[in-house]
N, C-alpha and C positions, 0 to 999 in steps of 0.2 A: 729019330735022327737027332744028333747033337753035333754042334759045331762051335769051336772056340773062335773068339774074335780074331780075325786075321791081322788086325792092327795091334794085337796084344794089349787091348784095353783092360785095365784092372777092374775088379768088382769087389764090393764089400763082403759078399757072402763067400767068395772063393778067391783063388789066386788070379784068375783071369775070367773075363766075361764069357759066358757060354750062351748059346742060342739053341732053341728046339724047333723042330718041324719047319713051319713057314719062315720063321726068322733065320733058322739055320740055312735054309736054301738061299734066302736073300743074301746072307753073308758070303756063301760060296760064289754066288753070281757077281757080287761086288768085287770080291778078290780076283775072280777070273777076268773081269773087265778092266781091272787096274793093272793086270800083269800082261805085258806084251809077250808073244810067242818068242822063245829063245832066251828069255831072261832068268829062267829057273835052272840052277845047276842040277845036273843029274836027271833032269826031266825037261829038256829044251822044247819039246813039242807042246807042252802045256801052256795055255794062255791064249789071249785073243789074237786074231789074225787081221787086225785092222790097219797095221802099219803100211800095207800096200796101197791103201786109199788116201794116205796122207797128202799127196801132191795132186790128186785128181781135181779137176776144176769143179767148182760149186756153181751149178746153174740148174734151173728147174727142168730142163729138157734132157738131161743126160742119164737119168735113172740111177744115180749114185746111191740113193737111199735103198733102192731095191737090191743092188749089188751087195751092199753092206748087210742087209737083212739076210740074204742068201748065205753069205759067208758066216755070219753068226749062227744061223740055224743049222748049218752043216757041222760046225766045229764045237759049239757049246755043249751039246749032249754027249759028244765023245769024251770031253775033258771033265765034266762035272758029274760025279757019281750020283745016281738016283734022280737025276733031273728028267722030268717028263715035260718037254717043251711043248706048249700049246701054240704060241705065236710070238713073233718079234716084230716090233714096229720101230723104224728109225726115222729121225728127222734131223737134217743138217741145220745146225744153229749158226755156225760160223765156219770160217775156213779150216779150223782145226778142232771144232767142238760139235759133238752130236748128242742128241737125246735118244736114249734107247729104252723102250718099254718091253719088258720080258714078261710074258704070261706063262706060268707054270702050274703044276698040280696044286700048289698051296695058295696061289693068288698071283699078284703081279708086282713088279718092281719098275720104277721109273727112275732112270739114272742118266747122268751126264758123263760123257766119256771124251777125254782129250785124245785126239789121234796122234 
């Protein structure tokens, strides 16, 4: 598996930074989490579906984290080619910021996502 840098970072050995295997999957996951559903022309269904949680109250008793985990677990494997999702863990850090740990066939990624 090979993936170009989604932020189009340049590289000294080639025109654009490229990633392989685990790093390629991490790059795909980062791009997906940075792209809200409906923001890609000609492919509006691609991207995260977290916008609906943006105004939900943040409190320890409402299971918001579990709802977000379920939404990610359902949608992420549909959009990201070759992803074998093992688990997703979400922690609400602030009113509009979450921490997402994605475990996949190559390892894990710990990312912060703005809602």
